[in-house]
C-alpha positions as CSV (number, residue, x, y, z in Angstrom):
1,A,261.2,107.1,120.2
2,V,263.8,105.7,122.5
3,Y,262.4,104.1,125.6
4,Q,264.2,103.8,128.9
5,E,265.9,100.4,129.1
6,D,264.6,99.7,132.6
7,L,261.0,100.2,131.3
8,V,261.6,97.7,128.5
9,E,263.3,95.1,130.8
10,M,260.6,95.5,133.5
11,T,257.8,95.0,131.0
12,K,259.5,91.9,129.6
13,F,260.1,90.5,133.1
14,E,256.5,91.1,134.2
15,H,255.0,89.5,131.1
16,I,257.3,86.5,131.4
17,R,256.4,86.2,135.1
18,L,252.7,86.4,134.5
19,S,252.9,83.8,131.7
20,R,254.7,81.1,133.8
21,G,252.8,77.9,133.8
22,T,250.4,78.9,131.1
23,G,252.4,77.7,128.1
24,F,252.5,81.1,126.5
25,C,255.8,82.5,125.2
26,I,256.4,86.2,124.7
27,E,257.1,86.7,120.9
28,K,257.1,90.5,120.6
29,I,256.7,93.6,122.7
30,K,256.1,96.9,121.1
31,F,256.1,100.3,122.7
32,V,254.2,103.3,121.1
33,D,254.1,106.8,122.4
34,Y,250.8,107.7,124.0
35,E,249.1,111.0,123.6
36,E,245.6,112.1,124.7
37,V,243.3,112.9,121.7
38,G,241.7,115.8,123.4
39,K,239.0,116.7,126.0
40,D,236.0,115.9,123.8
41,R,237.2,112.7,122.2
42,G,237.9,109.2,123.6
43,T,238.3,108.0,127.1
44,K,241.1,109.6,129.1
45,M,243.7,107.3,130.6
46,I,244.2,107.8,134.3
47,A,247.2,106.3,136.2
48,R,246.5,105.0,139.7
49,D,248.7,103.6,142.4
50,E,248.2,100.3,144.3
51,S,245.7,102.0,146.7
52,G,243.6,103.5,143.8
53,G,244.9,107.0,144.2
54,T,245.5,109.1,141.1
55,I,249.2,109.5,140.0
56,N,250.4,112.8,138.5
57,T,252.0,111.7,135.2
58,D,253.0,115.2,133.9
59,N,256.7,114.2,134.1
60,Y,256.3,110.6,132.9
61,Q,257.0,109.2,129.5
62,K,253.6,107.8,128.5
63,V,253.5,104.7,126.3
64,L,251.1,102.0,125.2
65,V,252.6,98.5,125.3
66,S,251.5,95.8,122.9
67,T,252.5,92.2,123.7
68,L,252.2,89.2,121.4
69,S,252.2,85.9,123.2
70,I,251.9,82.5,121.5
71,K,250.8,79.3,123.2
72,K,253.3,76.6,122.6
């Protein structure tokens, strides 16, 4: 799938920001489409805003992000 460039850039920026001063360097970021497995299986992912309120994600592109960081 093709992901919005701003999502990719924002994710990279945040991981770089969070790793400052730790010695970790971002090596790889992978985006994978996310789909719920069904009502009776697994734990449903719920999006929340800063105040803890539930966010309606019906019109959002849902992805899982995997980041590989290596301490140098």
